[in-house]
VEXDREN-2710 file (C-alpha; in Angstrom, 1 decimal):
% VEXDREN-2710
k/r/px/py/pz
1/MET/95.0/211.5/261.8
2/THR/96.5/208.9/259.5
3/ARG/96.1/208.5/255.8
4/LYS/93.6/205.7/256.2
5/GLY/91.7/207.7/258.9
6/THR/91.3/210.5/256.4
7/LEU/89.8/208.3/253.8
8/ASP/87.5/206.6/256.3
9/SER/85.7/209.9/256.8
10/PHE/83.8/209.1/253.6
11/PHE/82.4/205.9/255.0
12/GLU/81.9/206.5/258.7
13/MET/78.4/206.5/260.1
14/GLU/77.2/206.6/263.7
15/SER/76.3/203.2/265.1
16/CYS/76.6/201.4/268.3
17/SER/78.9/198.6/269.4
18/VAL/77.0/195.4/269.3
19/ALA/79.6/193.7/271.5
20/GLN/79.3/196.2/274.2
21/VAL/75.5/196.1/274.2
22/GLY/75.6/192.3/274.3
23/VAL/77.7/192.5/277.5
24/GLN/75.2/194.8/279.2
25/TRP/72.0/193.1/278.0
26/GLN/72.7/189.4/277.6
27/HIS/69.1/188.2/277.9
28/LEU/66.1/190.0/276.7
29/GLY/63.9/188.3/279.2
30/SER/65.8/189.8/282.2
31/LEU/66.7/193.3/281.2
32/GLN/68.5/195.2/283.9
33/PRO/67.0/198.5/285.2
34/PRO/68.1/201.5/283.3
35/PRO/70.9/203.6/284.7
36/PRO/70.1/206.7/286.8
37/GLY/69.0/209.7/284.8
38/PHE/67.8/207.5/281.9
39/LYS/64.6/208.9/280.4
40/GLN/62.1/206.3/279.3
41/PHE/59.5/206.7/276.6
42/SER/56.2/204.9/276.0
43/ALA/56.4/202.4/273.2
44/SER/52.7/201.8/272.9
45/ALA/51.9/205.5/272.7
46/SER/53.5/205.7/269.2
47/HIS/50.7/203.5/267.8
48/ASP/47.9/205.9/268.4
49/GLY/50.0/209.0/267.6
50/SER/49.6/210.6/271.0
51/LYS/53.2/210.2/272.0
52/VAL/55.7/209.7/269.2
53/PRO/59.4/209.8/270.3
54/GLY/61.0/213.0/269.3
55/LYS/64.0/213.7/267.3
56/GLY/66.3/213.2/270.2
57/SER/65.3/209.5/270.7
58/SER/66.0/208.5/267.1
59/ILE/69.6/207.6/268.0
60/PHE/68.4/205.3/270.8
61/GLN/65.9/203.7/268.4
62/SER/68.5/202.8/265.9
63/ARG/70.8/201.4/268.6
64/LEU/68.0/199.4/270.1
65/LEU/67.3/197.9/266.7
66/VAL/70.9/196.9/266.4
67/VAL/70.6/195.3/269.8
68/SER/67.6/193.3/268.7
69/CYS/69.4/192.0/265.6
70/ALA/72.6/191.3/267.5
71/VAL/71.2/189.2/270.3
72/ARG/69.1/187.1/268.0
73/SER/70.7/183.6/268.0
74/PRO/69.4/180.0/267.7
75/SER/69.2/179.7/271.5
76/ARG/67.1/182.8/271.9
77/SER/65.1/182.8/268.6
78/SER/61.9/182.5/270.6
79/GLU/62.5/185.6/272.7
80/ALA/63.6/188.0/270.0
81/PRO/60.2/188.1/268.2
82/ALA/58.4/188.8/271.5
83/PHE/60.6/191.8/272.1
84/GLN/60.1/193.1/268.5
85/ALA/56.4/192.7/268.8
86/HIS/56.3/195.5/271.4
87/LEU/58.5/197.9/269.3
88/PRO/56.8/201.0/268.2
89/HIS/56.1/201.4/264.5
90/PRO/59.0/203.7/263.6
91/PHE/61.4/200.9/264.6
92/HIS/60.4/198.8/261.6
93/LEU/61.0/201.7/259.2
94/GLN/64.7/202.0/260.1
95/SER/65.9/198.6/258.9
96/SER/67.4/200.4/255.9
97/GLN/69.7/202.3/258.2
98/LEU/71.1/199.0/259.5
99/THR/71.7/197.8/255.9
100/GLY/73.4/201.1/255.1
101/THR/75.6/200.8/258.2
102/CYS/76.7/197.3/257.1
103/VAL/77.5/198.5/253.6
104/HIS/79.5/201.4/254.9
105/ARG/81.4/199.1/257.3
106/MET/82.2/196.8/254.4
107/LEU/83.5/199.8/252.3
108/SER/85.5/201.0/255.3
109/SER/87.1/197.6/255.7
110/PHE/87.9/197.4/252.0
111/ASN/89.3/200.9/252.2
112/GLU/91.6/200.0/255.1
113/TRP/92.8/196.9/253.2
114/LEU/93.4/198.8/250.0
115/TRP/95.5/201.6/251.5
116/GLN/97.9/199.4/253.5
117/ASP/101.4/200.8/253.8
118/ARG/103.0/197.8/252.3
119/PHE/101.0/198.2/249.0
120/TRP/101.9/201.8/248.2
121/LEU/105.1/202.7/250.1
122/PRO/108.5/201.2/250.3
123/PRO/109.3/198.8/253.2
124/ASN/109.4/200.4/256.7
125/ILE/107.6/203.5/255.5
126/THR/104.1/204.4/256.8
127/TRP/101.4/206.9/255.8
128/THR/102.0/208.7/259.1
129/GLN/105.4/209.8/257.9
130/LEU/103.8/211.5/254.9
131/GLU/101.3/213.7/256.8
132/ASP/101.5/217.4/256.3
133/ARG/103.5/219.1/259.0
134/ASP/105.6/222.2/259.6
135/GLY/104.6/223.7/256.2
136/ARG/105.6/220.6/254.3
137/VAL/102.9/219.3/252.0
138/TYR/102.7/215.8/250.6
139/PRO/100.4/214.2/248.0
140/HIS/97.3/212.6/249.4
141/PRO/95.1/210.1/247.4
142/GLN/91.9/212.0/248.1
143/ASP/93.3/215.1/246.4
144/MET/92.6/213.5/243.0
145/LEU/88.9/213.4/243.7
146/ALA/88.8/217.0/242.5
147/ALA/89.6/215.7/239.0
148/LEU/86.0/214.4/238.6
149/PRO/84.2/217.8/238.7
150/LEU/87.2/219.3/236.8
151/ALA/86.5/216.8/234.0
152/LEU/82.9/218.0/233.7
153/VAL/84.2/221.6/233.5
154/LEU/86.6/220.7/230.8
155/LEU/83.7/219.0/228.8
156/ALA/81.7/222.2/229.1
157/MET/84.7/224.2/228.0
158/ARG/85.3/221.9/225.0
159/LEU/81.7/222.2/223.8
160/THR/81.9/226.0/224.0
161/PHE/85.2/226.1/222.3
162/GLU/84.1/223.8/219.4
163/ARG/80.9/225.8/218.9
164/PHE/82.2/229.4/219.0
165/ILE/85.9/229.0/218.1
166/GLY/86.7/225.7/216.4
167/LEU/83.8/225.8/213.9
168/PRO/84.4/229.4/212.7
169/LEU/88.1/228.7/212.5
170/SER/87.5/225.7/210.3
171/ARG/85.4/227.8/207.9
172/TRP/88.0/230.5/207.8
173/LEU/90.7/228.0/206.9
174/GLY/88.6/226.6/204.1
175/VAL/87.5/223.2/205.6
176/GLN/84.6/222.0/203.6
177/ASP/82.3/219.1/204.2
178/GLN/81.5/216.9/201.2
179/THR/77.9/216.9/200.0
180/ARG/76.2/213.7/201.0
181/ARG/73.0/212.3/199.5
182/GLN/70.4/211.1/201.9
183/VAL/69.2/207.5/201.6
184/LYS/65.6/206.7/201.0
185/PRO/64.0/205.2/204.2
186/ASN/64.0/201.4/203.9
187/ALA/63.1/199.5/207.1
188/ARG/64.5/196.1/205.9
189/LEU/67.8/197.5/204.7
190/GLU/68.1/199.7/207.9
191/LYS/67.6/196.7/210.1
192/HIS/70.2/194.7/208.3
193/PHE/72.6/197.7/208.5
194/LEU/72.2/198.0/212.2
195/THR/72.1/194.4/213.2
196/GLU/74.0/192.3/210.6
197/GLY/76.7/194.6/209.4
198/HIS/77.6/197.7/207.3
199/ARG/79.1/195.8/204.4
200/PRO/77.0/192.9/203.3
201/LYS/78.5/190.5/200.8
202/GLU/77.1/190.0/197.3
203/PRO/74.9/187.0/198.1
204/GLN/73.3/189.0/200.9
205/LEU/72.9/192.0/198.7
206/SER/71.2/190.0/196.0
207/LEU/68.8/188.5/198.6
208/LEU/68.0/192.0/200.1
209/ALA/67.5/193.4/196.6
210/ALA/65.0/190.7/195.8
211/GLN/63.1/191.2/199.1
212/CYS/62.9/195.0/198.7
213/GLY/62.2/195.0/195.0
214/LEU/65.4/196.8/194.1
215/THR/68.2/196.1/191.7
216/LEU/71.6/195.0/192.9
217/ARG/73.1/198.4/192.0
218/GLN/70.4/200.3/193.9
219/THR/71.0/198.2/197.0
220/GLN/74.8/198.7/196.8
221/ARG/74.2/202.5/196.4
222/TRP/71.9/202.5/199.5
223/PHE/74.5/200.9/201.7
224/ARG/77.2/203.1/200.4
225/ARG/75.3/206.3/201.2
226/ARG/74.2/204.9/204.5
227/ARG/77.8/204.3/205.5
228/ASN/78.8/207.8/204.5
229/GLN/76.1/209.2/206.7
230/ASP/77.7/207.6/209.8
231/ARG/81.2/209.0/209.0
232/PRO/82.1/212.2/210.9
233/ARG/82.4/215.3/208.8
234/LEU/85.6/217.2/208.3
235/THR/84.5/220.1/210.4
236/LYS/83.8/217.8/213.4
237/LYS/87.3/216.3/213.0
238/PHE/88.8/219.7/212.8
239/CYS/87.1/221.0/215.9
240/GLU/88.1/217.9/217.9
241/ALA/91.8/218.2/216.7
242/SER/91.9/221.9/217.5
243/TRP/90.6/221.4/221.1
244/ARG/93.2/218.8/221.7
245/PHE/95.9/220.9/220.1
246/LEU/95.1/223.8/222.5
247/PHE/95.2/221.6/225.6
248/TYR/98.3/219.6/224.7
249/LEU/100.2/222.8/223.7
250/SER/99.1/224.6/226.9
251/SER/100.0/221.5/229.0
252/PHE/103.4/221.2/227.4
253/VAL/104.3/224.8/227.8
254/GLY/103.1/224.9/231.4
255/GLY/104.8/221.6/232.3
256/LEU/108.1/222.7/230.8
257/SER/108.0/226.0/232.7
258/ILE/107.3/224.0/236.0
259/LEU/110.1/221.4/235.4
260/TYR/112.7/223.6/233.7
261/HIS/114.4/224.5/237.0
262/GLU/114.0/221.1/238.5
263/PRO/117.1/218.9/238.5
264/TRP/115.3/215.7/237.8
265/LEU/114.3/217.0/234.4
266/TRP/117.9/216.7/233.2
267/ALA/118.9/213.7/235.4
268/PRO/115.9/211.3/236.0
269/VAL/117.9/209.4/238.6
270/ILE/117.4/212.3/241.0
271/CYS/113.7/211.4/241.1
272/TRP/114.5/208.8/243.8
273/ASP/116.6/211.0/246.1
274/ASN/115.0/210.9/249.6
275/TYR/112.0/209.0/248.2
276/PRO/109.2/209.0/249.4
277/ASP/110.0/212.0/251.6
278/GLN/109.4/214.5/248.7
279/THR/107.2/217.5/249.1
280/LEU/104.6/218.6/246.6
281/LYS/104.6/222.1/245.0
282/PRO/101.2/223.7/244.2
283/SER/102.1/224.1/240.6
284/MET/102.8/220.4/240.2
285/TYR/99.5/219.5/241.9
286/TRP/97.5/221.7/239.5
287/TRP/99.3/220.4/236.5
288/TYR/98.6/216.8/237.6
289/LEU/95.0/217.6/238.3
290/PHE/94.3/219.2/234.9
291/GLU/96.0/216.3/233.1
292/LEU/93.9/213.7/235.0
293/GLY/90.7/215.7/234.4
294/PHE/91.5/216.0/230.7
295/TYR/92.0/212.3/230.3
296/LEU/88.8/211.6/232.3
297/SER/86.9/213.9/229.9
298/LEU/88.4/212.0/226.9
299/LEU/87.0/208.8/228.4
300/MET/83.6/210.4/228.9
301/ARG/83.6/211.6/225.3
302/LEU/84.8/208.4/223.6
303/PRO/81.3/207.2/222.5
304/PHE/80.8/210.5/220.7
305/ASP/84.2/211.3/219.4
306/VAL/85.6/210.3/216.0
307/LYS/86.2/206.6/216.0
308/ARG/89.3/205.6/214.1
309/LYS/90.8/202.2/213.4
310/ASP/92.9/202.3/216.5
311/PHE/89.8/203.0/218.7
312/LYS/90.5/200.1/221.0
313/GLU/94.1/201.2/221.5
314/GLN/92.9/204.7/222.3
315/VAL/90.6/203.4/225.0
316/VAL/93.5/201.3/226.5
317/HIS/95.8/204.3/226.4
318/HIS/93.4/206.7/228.1
319/PHE/92.6/204.1/230.8
320/VAL/96.2/203.4/231.5
321/ALA/97.0/207.1/231.6
322/VAL/94.3/207.7/234.2
323/VAL/95.4/204.8/236.4
324/LEU/99.0/205.7/236.0
325/MET/98.5/209.3/237.1
326/THR/96.4/208.2/240.1
327/VAL/98.9/205.5/241.2
328/SER/101.9/207.8/240.8
329/TYR/100.3/210.6/242.8
330/SER/99.0/208.3/245.6
331/ALA/102.4/206.7/246.0
332/ASN/104.2/210.1/245.8
333/LEU/105.8/209.1/242.5
334/VAL/105.0/212.6/241.2
335/ARG/108.5/213.4/239.9
336/ILE/108.8/210.5/237.5
337/GLY/105.1/210.9/236.6
338/SER/105.7/214.5/235.6
339/LEU/108.5/213.4/233.2
340/VAL/106.1/210.9/231.6
341/LEU/103.5/213.6/231.1
342/LEU/105.9/216.1/229.6
343/LEU/107.4/213.5/227.3
344/HIS/104.0/212.6/225.9
345/ASP/102.8/216.2/225.5
346/SER/106.0/217.1/223.5
347/SER/104.7/215.2/220.4
348/ASP/100.9/215.1/221.0
349/TYR/100.3/218.8/220.1
350/LEU/102.3/218.3/216.8
351/LEU/100.1/215.4/215.9
352/GLU/96.9/217.5/216.4
353/ALA/98.3/220.4/214.5
354/CYS/99.1/218.0/211.6
355/LYS/95.6/216.8/211.6
356/MET/94.2/220.3/211.5
357/PHE/96.2/221.3/208.4
358/ASN/95.4/217.9/206.8
359/TYR/91.7/218.9/206.8
360/THR/92.5/222.2/205.1
361/GLN/94.1/223.1/201.8
362/TYR/97.5/223.9/203.3
363/ARG/99.2/220.7/202.2
364/ARG/102.8/221.8/202.5
365/VAL/102.3/222.9/206.1
366/CYS/100.8/219.5/206.8
367/ASP/103.6/217.6/205.2
368/ALA/106.3/219.6/207.1
369/LEU/104.5/219.2/210.5
370/PHE/104.2/215.5/209.8
371/LEU/107.9/215.1/209.3
372/ILE/108.7/217.0/212.5
373/PHE/106.1/215.0/214.4
374/SER/107.6/211.7/213.2
375/LEU/111.1/212.7/214.3
376/VAL/109.9/213.9/217.7
377/PHE/107.7/210.9/218.3
378/PHE/110.4/208.4/217.4
379/TYR/113.0/210.1/219.6
380/THR/110.8/210.6/222.7
381/ARG/108.8/207.4/222.6
382/LEU/111.3/204.9/221.2
383/VAL/114.6/206.4/222.6
384/LEU/114.0/208.6/225.7
385/PHE/111.1/206.7/227.1
386/PRO/112.8/203.2/227.3
387/THR/116.3/204.4/228.1
388/GLN/115.5/207.1/230.6
389/ILE/112.0/206.5/232.1
390/LEU/111.7/202.7/232.0
391/TYR/115.3/202.2/233.1
392/THR/115.2/204.4/236.1
393/THR/111.9/203.2/237.3
394/TYR/113.0/199.5/237.0
395/TYR/116.5/199.8/238.4
396/ASP/117.2/203.1/240.2
397/SER/113.9/203.3/242.0
398/ILE/114.8/200.3/244.3
399/SER/118.5/201.0/244.7
400/ASN/118.0/202.4/248.2
401/THR/114.7/200.6/249.1
402/GLY/113.2/197.2/248.4
403/PRO/110.4/196.6/245.8
404/PHE/106.8/196.9/246.8
405/PHE/103.4/196.6/245.1
406/GLY/103.4/200.2/243.8
407/TYR/106.7/199.6/242.2
408/TYR/105.5/196.6/240.2
409/LEU/102.2/198.3/239.2
410/MET/104.0/201.4/238.0
411/ASN/106.4/199.4/235.8
412/VAL/103.5/197.3/234.4
413/LEU/101.6/200.4/233.4
414/LEU/104.7/202.0/231.8
415/MET/105.3/198.8/229.8
416/PHE/101.7/199.0/228.5
417/LEU/102.4/202.5/227.3
418/GLN/105.6/201.3/225.6
419/LEU/103.7/198.6/223.7
420/LEU/101.3/201.3/222.5
421/HIS/104.2/203.4/221.4
422/VAL/105.5/200.5/219.3
423/PHE/102.1/200.0/217.7
424/TRP/101.7/203.6/216.7
425/SER/105.3/203.8/215.5
426/CYS/104.4/201.1/213.0
427/LEU/101.5/203.1/211.7
428/ILE/103.7/206.2/211.4
429/LEU/106.3/204.2/209.5
430/ARG/103.6/203.1/207.0
431/MET/102.5/206.7/206.5
432/LEU/106.1/207.8/206.1
433/PHE/106.6/205.1/203.4
434/SER/103.5/206.4/201.6
435/PHE/104.8/209.9/202.0
436/MET/108.2/209.2/200.5
437/LYS/106.6/207.2/197.6
438/LYS/104.0/209.8/196.6
439/GLY/105.6/213.0/197.8
440/GLN/102.8/214.1/200.1
441/MET/100.8/212.7/203.0
442/GLU/97.4/211.8/201.5
443/LYS/95.4/210.8/204.6
444/ASP/95.5/209.4/208.1
445/ILE/95.6/205.6/207.7
446/ARG/93.6/205.3/210.9
447/SER/90.6/207.1/209.4
448/ASP/88.0/205.8/207.1
449/VAL/87.8/207.3/203.6
450/GLU/84.4/208.6/202.5
451/GLU/83.1/206.4/199.6
452/LEU/82.2/207.8/196.3
453/ASP/78.6/207.9/195.3
454/SER/77.4/205.8/192.4
455/SER/77.0/208.8/190.2
456/GLU/80.6/209.8/190.8
457/GLU/81.7/206.3/190.1
458/GLU/79.8/206.2/186.8
459/ALA/81.4/209.5/185.8
460/ALA/84.8/208.1/186.6
461/ALA/84.0/204.9/184.7
462/THR/83.2/206.8/181.5
463/GLN/86.7/207.9/181.4
464/GLU/88.1/204.4/181.5
465/PRO/87.8/202.0/178.5
466/LEU/85.9/198.8/179.0
467/GLN/87.6/195.6/178.0
468/LEU/85.7/193.2/175.7
469/LYS/86.0/189.5/175.8
470/ASN/88.2/189.3/172.7
471/GLY/90.6/191.8/174.2
472/ALA/89.4/194.9/172.3
473/ALA/88.7/198.0/174.2
474/ARG/85.9/200.4/173.8
475/GLY/84.3/203.1/175.8
476/PRO/80.8/202.5/177.3
477/ARG/77.9/204.0/175.4
478/ALA/80.3/205.0/172.6
479/VAL/78.6/207.0/169.9
480/PRO/80.1/206.8/166.4
481/THR/81.1/210.3/165.2
482/ASP/82.5/209.6/161.8
483/GLY/79.7/207.7/160.1
484/PRO/80.5/204.5/158.2
485/ARG/84.2/204.9/158.8
486/SER/83.7/204.4/162.5
487/ARG/81.6/201.3/161.9
488/VAL/84.3/199.9/159.6
489/ALA/86.9/200.5/162.4
490/GLY/84.6/198.7/164.8
491/ARG/84.4/195.7/162.6
492/LEU/88.2/195.6/162.2
493/ASN/88.7/195.8/165.9
494/ASN/86.4/192.8/166.3
495/SER/88.5/190.8/163.8
496/HIS/86.0/191.1/161.0
497/THR/86.9/191.9/157.4
498/THR/85.0/194.3/155.2
499/ALA/82.6/192.8/152.7
500/THR/83.9/192.8/149.1
END
């Protein structure tokens, strides 16, 4: 059985050959006698319920319906209705089977077109050459279907981890959520918040304040508190980072143990030796499967996870990662794909650990991890990835064979990843600049900062002097504490002289 034949098993459905039936019964008005041994049934008996064809005749009914549809043509349009008028009632109920058969045939045709040899394999290589034989196992595209249920299992594991491990760990490390004041229900302001925007400008605020009978400051305070309510709490961020840290660290350690004794880890050009006749080890398959299932689970959780300023880039990254793993496995590009996975996991777990300590009070640990992460990220993403991965996939991969569709698709996806690496490198450089200027990493520039409440702003404002029009400064609501002397000082500050 070929690779296409294996995939066609998902779409095959029993049906008759219309062409063959058309040769036997070319005219409905002059049907030939049935062959010897053919058992007839009464069509009219099915109307009164006395003789309904049994289960064994259902196949013939479906085939006869196909015949009635196939022989209908402009030249015999008057004969086909007469034949259908004598069909028993169950025949009319099986039109959906014919529609389903057509749909499955269309899917089967699309499947055959999609998995052509010239798309996924080098020239003069066919899927037949990559069939399992003599104990040699090769990657098959349908193997990746197991990643879908695995993604659901990982989602369940994540919810359990965050509830029973991540949350208690955050409390033990001293992660505290800021107290948030609830907004008073206001239908008009809520409608504007959901439909028009979260940050209305001052003219809109004035109009909304007049419509709701509130002051401008009260309206500003309502939107400020409402925005804070939608921001994720620190405990949620910590639980999310701790789950990713656990997976990335486990994946990096597991992947390193799998590839440590492989020669292509130290010389990527060996990835193309005897390609595509390269067997698949079970450990490599399970590593690939768990990575694909994890990124699928991340795509499923995107609407509910913490949304940062690079949310769109994260969506593109996860989608490209899923497509890249699927394409590399299907085209037996597992060796180079495994190097890409290991290279990314080497810095991802450091980033998640840095986030975890950033939400706690261990600032020095966070600063040290951030410096280590930055060095590893720049070296792996901006040095190793373009010079080792991109170079060998673009040049070495076709040194012995010609280019094909999978070659171009693989390089395009890798270039998308490199563009994302450059984008995130710019963000890290901005954070490094702030770190060197202030001596510590204050926050993740991708995350929104929780806004201060109005009461906190007023408390902070009392500590800052207000500037008068004539340039003199005085504190708000200043109360004189030294009697007339303070009033005299106030007059002098206002450029007045004392009365003589």
